[in-house]
C-alpha positions in Angstrom: -16.9 -19.6 7.5 -18.0 -20.0 11.0 -14.4 -19.7 12.4 -13.4 -16.5 10.7 -16.8 -14.8 11.8 -15.2 -15.9 15.4 -12.2 -14.3 14.9 -13.8 -11.2 13.6 -16.1 -11.1 16.6 -13.0 -11.5 19.0 -11.4 -8.8 17.6 -13.7 -6.5 19.5 -14.2 -8.5 22.5 -10.6 -9.4 23.3 -8.6 -6.9 21.2 -10.3 -3.2 21.6 -11.0 -3.1 17.8 -13.3 -0.5 17.3 -14.7 -0.8 13.8 -13.7 -2.6 11.0 -14.6 -4.5 7.9 -13.3 -7.7 6.2 -13.6 -8.9 2.9 -13.0 -12.0 1.1 -13.6 -13.0 -2.8 -13.1 -16.1 -4.5 -13.0 -17.0 -8.0 -15.1 -13.6 -9.2 -17.3 -13.5 -6.0 -17.5 -12.1 -2.7 -18.0 -15.2 0.0 -17.8 -13.2 2.8 -18.4 -9.8 4.3 -18.6 -8.8 7.9 -18.7 -5.3 9.4 -19.2 -4.1 12.7 -18.3 -1.3 15.4 -17.9 2.4 15.3 -16.4 5.0 12.5 -15.1 7.2 15.9 -13.7 6.6 19.3 -16.9 8.7 20.8 -19.2 6.1 19.1 -21.5 8.0 18.0 -21.6 7.0 14.2 -21.9 3.2 13.4 -19.4 1.3 10.9 -21.4 0.2 8.1 -20.7 -2.1 4.9 -19.5 0.9 2.9 -17.6 2.6 5.4 -14.3 4.5 3.7 -11.2 4.4 6.0 -7.6 5.5 5.4 -5.4 2.8 5.1 -2.0 4.4 5.0 0.4 2.1 3.0 -2.5 0.1 1.5 -2.8 3.1 -1.0 0.6 1.9 -2.7 -1.3 -1.2 -4.3 -3.8 0.8 -6.5 -1.1 3.6 -7.1 1.4 1.2 -8.4 -1.4 -0.4 -10.6 -2.3 2.9 -12.0 1.7 3.6 -12.4 2.1 0.5 -14.1 -1.2 1.2 -16.1 0.0 4.7 -17.5 3.4 3.8 -18.6 2.3 0.6 -20.3 -0.6 2.7 -22.4 1.8 5.1 -23.2 4.2 2.3 -24.9 6.7 2.2 -22.2 7.8 -1.2 -20.7 8.5 -1.4 -17.1 11.7 -2.7 -17.8 12.7 1.2 -19.8 15.2 3.3 -17.6 13.1 5.8 -15.4 15.6 8.4 -17.1 14.0 8.2 -20.2 11.2 10.5 -19.2 12.3 11.6 -15.6 16.3 12.7 -16.9 16.2 15.4 -14.1 16.0 12.7 -11.3 19.6 12.3 -10.5 19.4 9.0 -9.2 17.8 7.5 -12.6 20.0 9.6 -14.9 23.2 8.4 -13.1 21.9 4.6 -13.3 20.2 2.2 -15.0 17.5 2.3 -13.0 14.2 1.0 -14.3 10.5 1.5 -13.7 10.2 -2.0 -12.3 12.9 -1.6 -9.7 11.5 1.9 -8.7 8.0 0.4 -8.2 10.1 -2.2 -6.0 11.4 0.3 -4.0 14.7 0.1 -5.2 15.0 3.9 -6.2 17.8 4.6 -3.4 15.1 7.7 -2.4 13.7 6.6 0.8 14.8 9.0 2.8 15.6 12.9 1.9 18.7 14.9 3.6 17.4 16.9 6.4 18.1 19.7 4.9 16.2 18.9 1.5 12.6 17.7 3.0 9.8 20.4 1.8 6.2 19.8 2.8 4.5 16.9 2.0 1.6 18.8 0.5 3.9 20.9 -1.7 4.2 18.3 -4.8 6.7 20.6 -7.1 8.9 21.2 -4.3 9.1 17.4 -3.2 9.7 16.3 -6.8 12.8 18.9 -6.7 13.8 17.7 -3.6 14.1 14.2 -5.3 15.6 15.1 -8.5 18.5 16.6 -6.6 18.8 14.0 -3.8 21.8 11.7 -3.6 20.5 8.5 -3.3 20.8 6.4 0.1 21.8 3.2 -2.3 23.0 2.4 -5.6 19.5 2.7 -7.2 18.5 -0.7 -8.9 20.8 -2.8 -6.6 19.2 -3.4 -3.5 15.6 -2.1 -2.2 14.7 -0.3 1.1 10.9 0.6 1.7 9.9 4.1 0.7 7.1 5.1 2.9 6.4 8.7 1.8 8.4 9.4 -1.5 7.3 6.3 -3.4 3.9 8.3 -3.7 5.7 11.4 -5.1 7.8 9.1 -7.3 5.0 7.4 -9.0 3.0 10.7 -9.1 5.5 12.6 -11.1 6.0 9.6 -13.5 2.1 9.2 -14.2 1.9 13.2 -14.9 5.0 12.7 -17.0 3.3 10.1 -19.5 -0.3 11.0 -19.0 -0.5 14.7 -20.3 -0.3 16.1 -16.4 -2.9 14.2 -14.8 -2.2 13.1 -11.5 -2.2 9.5 -10.0 -5.3 9.9 -8.0 -7.2 11.2 -11.1 -5.9 8.8 -13.5 -6.5 6.0 -10.9 -9.9 7.0 -10.7 -11.0 7.8 -14.6 -8.7 4.5 -15.8 -9.3 2.0 -13.4 -11.5 2.4 -10.3 -14.8 4.1 -11.9 -14.6 1.4 -15.0 -14.3 -1.2 -12.4 -16.4 -0.2 -9.6 -13.7 0.0 -7.0 -14.5 2.1 -4.0 -11.1 3.1 -3.2 -10.3 7.2 -4.0 -7.0 8.8 -3.7 -7.7 12.6 -3.0 -10.5 14.4 -4.0 -13.3 13.1 -2.2 -17.0 14.2 -2.6 -19.2 14.9 0.0 -20.9 11.6 -0.4 -17.5 10.1 0.2 -16.9 12.1 3.2 -19.8 11.4 4.6 -19.1 7.4 4.9 -15.8 8.3 6.3 -14.1 6.5 9.8 -11.5 8.5 11.7 -8.4 6.7 12.4 -7.3 6.4 16.1 -3.7 6.2 16.7 -2.5 3.2 18.7 -2.5 3.0 22.7 0.7 1.0 23.7 3.8 0.5 21.8 3.9 -2.8 21.4 6.0 -4.1 18.2 6.6 -7.9 17.3 10.1 -9.1 17.6 11.2 -9.3 14.4 10.6 -5.1 13.7 12.7 -4.4 16.7 15.7 -3.6 14.7 13.7 -1.2 12.9 11.9 0.5 15.9 15.6 0.9 17.7 17.0 2.5 14.3 14.1 5.0 13.8 15.0 6.5 17.6 18.1 7.7 15.5 17.2 10.9 13.5 20.1 9.8 11.3 19.2 6.7 10.6 17.7 6.1 7.0 14.6 4.4 8.7 13.8 7.6 10.7 14.7 9.8 7.7 12.4 8.0 5.5 9.6 7.9 7.8 10.2 11.8 7.8 10.5 12.4 4.2 9.2 14.9 3.3 8.3 16.9 6.2 4.7 17.9 7.7 2.3 14.8 9.1 3.8 14.5 12.2 1.3 12.7 13.8 -0.5 9.7 13.2 -4.0 11.5 13.7 -3.0 13.9 11.1 -4.2 11.5 8.6 -7.7 12.1 9.5 -7.6 15.9 8.6 -9.0 17.3 5.1 -6.2 19.0 4.0 -4.2 15.9 3.7 -7.3 13.5 2.5 -8.0 15.7 0.0 -4.3 16.2 -1.3 -4.2 12.5 -3.3 -0.9 11.0 -1.6 -0.1 7.8 -3.4 1.8 6.5 -0.8 -0.4 6.8 2.1 -3.4 9.2 1.5 -5.9 6.5 0.0 -9.5 5.7 1.5 -11.6 2.4 0.7 -13.9 0.2 2.1 -13.2 -3.4 2.4 -15.0 -4.4 -0.3 -13.7 -1.8 -3.1 -10.1 -3.0 -1.7 -10.9 -7.1 -2.1 -12.5 -6.2 -5.3 -9.3 -4.7 -6.5 -7.3 -7.8 -5.4 -9.7 -9.9 -7.1 -9.2 -8.2 -10.2 -5.5 -8.8 -9.7 -5.9 -12.3 -8.6 -7.8 -12.9 -11.8 -5.4 -11.4 -14.2 -7.2 -8.0 -14.7 -10.3 -9.6 -15.6 -13.6 -10.1 -13.6 -17.3 -10.7 -14.5 -16.4 -11.3 -17.9 -14.8 -7.9 -18.5 -11.2 -7.0 -18.9 -10.3 -3.9 -16.7 -6.4 -4.4 -17.1 -4.5 -5.2 -19.6 -2.5 -8.5 -19.0 1.1 -7.1 -19.2 -0.1 -4.8 -15.9 -1.3 -7.6 -13.8 2.0 -9.5 -15.2 4.2 -6.8 -14.2 2.5 -6.4 -11.0 3.5 -10.5 -10.2 7.0 -9.9 -11.1 9.9 -10.3 -8.2 12.1 -7.8 -8.5 14.1 -7.7 -4.9 14.5 -10.2 -1.8 16.8 -9.7 1.2 17.7 -7.1 3.7 15.4 -4.1 3.5 17.5 -1.1 4.0 14.7 0.9 5.8 13.1 -2.1 7.6 16.1 -3.6 8.7 14.5 -7.0 8.3 14.2 -9.1 5.1 11.3 -7.9 2.6 10.4 -9.3 -1.1 8.7 -7.0 -3.6 7.2 -7.5 -6.7 6.8 -4.6 -9.1 4.8 -2.6 -6.5 3.4 -5.1 -4.4 5.2 -7.0 -1.0 5.6 -10.7 -1.2 6.5 -13.2 1.3 10.1 -14.1 1.7 10.7 -17.6 0.5 13.9 -19.4 2.4 16.4 -21.8 0.9 14.1 -24.6 1.5 11.7 -23.2 -0.8 9.0 -22.5 1.7 7.9 -19.1 3.3 9.4 -17.7 6.2 6.7 -15.3 6.7 3.0 -16.1 5.4 1.1 -12.4 5.6 -0.3 -13.1 2.5 -1.3 -16.7 3.0 0.4 -20.1 2.4 0.9 -20.0 -1.4 4.0 -18.9 -2.9 2.4 -16.6 -5.7 0.2 -14.2 -3.5 1.2 -10.7 -3.3 -0.5 -7.3 -1.7 0.5 -4.5 0.4 -0.4 -3.9 4.0 -1.0 -0.8 5.7 0.4 0.9 8.7 -1.2 0.0 12.3 -3.2 -2.9 11.0 -4.8 -2.7 7.3 -4.1 -5.2 5.3 -5.2 -6.6 1.3 -3.8 -9.3 -0.5 -4.5 -11.3 -3.6 -3.5 -15.3 -4.3 -4.0 -16.2 -8.1 -3.1 -19.8 -7.2 -6.4 -20.4 -4.9 -8.1 -17.3 -6.7 -8.4 -15.5 -3.6 -8.7 -11.7 -2.3 -8.4 -10.5 1.1 -9.0 -7.0 2.7 -9.3 -6.1 6.2 -9.9 -2.5 7.1 -10.1 -1.1 10.6 -10.0 2.2 12.2 -7.8 1.6 15.5 -4.2 1.5 14.9 -1.8 -1.3 16.6 1.9 -0.6 16.7 3.9 -2.1 13.4 4.8 -2.1 10.1 3.7 -5.2 9.3 0.0 -6.8 10.0 -0.9 -8.0 13.1 -2.8 -10.6 14.9 -6.2 -9.3 13.9 -5.9 -9.9 10.3 -3.7 -12.4 10.2 -5.8 -14.7 12.4 -8.5 -14.2 9.7 -6.2 -15.1 7.0 -4.9 -18.7 8.5 -8.6 -19.4 9.4 -9.6 -18.6 5.6 -7.2 -21.0 4.4 -7.8 -23.7 7.2 -11.7 -23.7 6.5 -11.5 -23.5 2.4 
């Protein structure tokens, strides 16, 4: 895969990458792994194949699977109403909001009111704020990306159906450890912290044209876009993700850390409908639900079209049946979840491919940038 290796090198030579890994799997096997660079801005710690890195919203994929696993193990259908187990949540009790729609960013709770934003490290206070929040739109009838509140919604659901286990603990015990997935949501050990890279904020604000309406809106503190990225409060700087209190808190929307190999292995299990190496790690109803499309069209937060399955992003498909965006490769079945600044991962059940790109030098943008997208294009061209 010479073209892909060349693009990976070019990311360092021409695009100022600092440290990064890419992992590609196909039909149950890792077929490519590359790593290079440094774990820190000062170039004092080399980036290795098992380097862990904060990946922002890439965390939402494992969090969604942990939630689906928890509710299905509890005998609850993803199409059941959230109010059945969380009647205190106003958005659920006064609507027909289902778990599937909530997992697809349809709860209408992307943003908390300015006088209803406790600190992101106070789980109980954030849950109470969500419970009393008037929805941003009719729950289940529209969608808009929930950048921060998503994790609290999922975490509280998992706690309610699993006898109080946090989502991070449930993920580790029920999925990550049995399936040997090198991805962690809080409670990092000293050994894991010793492999950790530091995130470096973007050097230049240079969003792509599709994201310009979002960046204009985020300048207005009263917009859903701005409010969503400030709800709940705290963690105001991108560099805050490097602080131990946030890494250890188990924030399921944005606080996970993983290696490229670990994340690609996770998505390979999804690409293979829950199995790997002859072992079933996820029940088929979990992986089937994860692929099930729930919303497509205008995103109330991003202000450009998005498509969401039950916990994962998909590429929108136009009226002519072709993709209008190819973040997840050319096939129609692929799904995944990028992270702010450039981390990217997805599964492609049609081709048997999974892909993960993990890096520490962030770029401007909520969607993946050319560092990873050029790799994705080269991958499909070579295969």
